[in-house]
N, C-alpha and C positions, 0 to 999 in steps of 0.2 A: 430414394428410399421407395421401397416395393409396398403395396397394399395388398391384404389378404382379402378375398372377395367371400361372398356370403356361401359358395361353394368351396370354400379353403384353397382357391387357386391364388397362385403368386405369378406375378410377371416377372421374367429376368431383365434386368436392365441391358438395353441394347450393347452398351460398351464393355460389359461383363461377358455378355453371351459371345461378342466378336472375340475378345481376349482369349476366351477358353474354348471357342469353336462349338459352341452350342447352337444347334439349328432346331428350327421346328420339327416335331415329331422326336427329337432326341430323348432320352430317358436321363434324369437326373437322380441322385441319391442323396438321402437325408441322413445324415450321421449324427447321432446325438455326442456333444462334447463337453461335458460337464455343464457349465451354465449357457452354453451356446450351442447352435446347431450349424453343422458343416454341410454346405450344400456341394456336391461333387457330380461331375458327369461320370454317368455311369460307366464303370470298369476301371477308374482312376484311383481306387482307394489306396491308402498306402499300405494297407495289411496284404496288398498282394505281391509286393515287393519280397524277393526271396532273402534269405537269411544273411547271405554275405552282403547285400546291398543294406538292409537293415543294420547290419553291424558297422559299415562303414558311416552310415548316417550317424549313429550311436557315437562312434569314435570320433567323428568331426565335432559332433556337440560337446562331448566331454573336453575336446583340446580348447575349444572356443572358451568354456568355462574356465578351464587351468589358465589361460591367458588373462581373462579378466581378473580372475582372484591374484595372479602375480602383479598386475598392475595396480591392485588397491593400496592406497597407502596402511602401512602397518598401526595397528591400534597404538594408542597412547599406553606405556607401560605405568605401572604404579609409581615408579620412580619420577615420571615426568609429569604428574598430575598435581603434585604439590600436596598431595595429602595421603594418608595411609587408610586402609579400611576401619582398623582399629579407633580412629580416631572418630569415626562415625558412632561406634559405638560407646564411647567414653564423653562425648560431646553432652555437655548438660548435667554432667553427673559430678557431685563434690569430690574433690580428692583429698 
């Protein structure tokens, strides 16, 4: 875990710097990402991908989602749960 100094400086952990090829003097980019902050080596921003590459990534993600949905167990039907919705409304009422 890195600590922010009084000058708002942050030290990149050595393992991370080596993995991403960050060296002293390199520039990094801070990108807001919702509730998080992404730190990217300068020039490696995802938006620099061309339209075809972005479309391929989107198609791959869509296919992964379809496979996950196909592997899910089907939800129980009204017939399989042993009661009907109308029984909930009639429960406790005098007949």
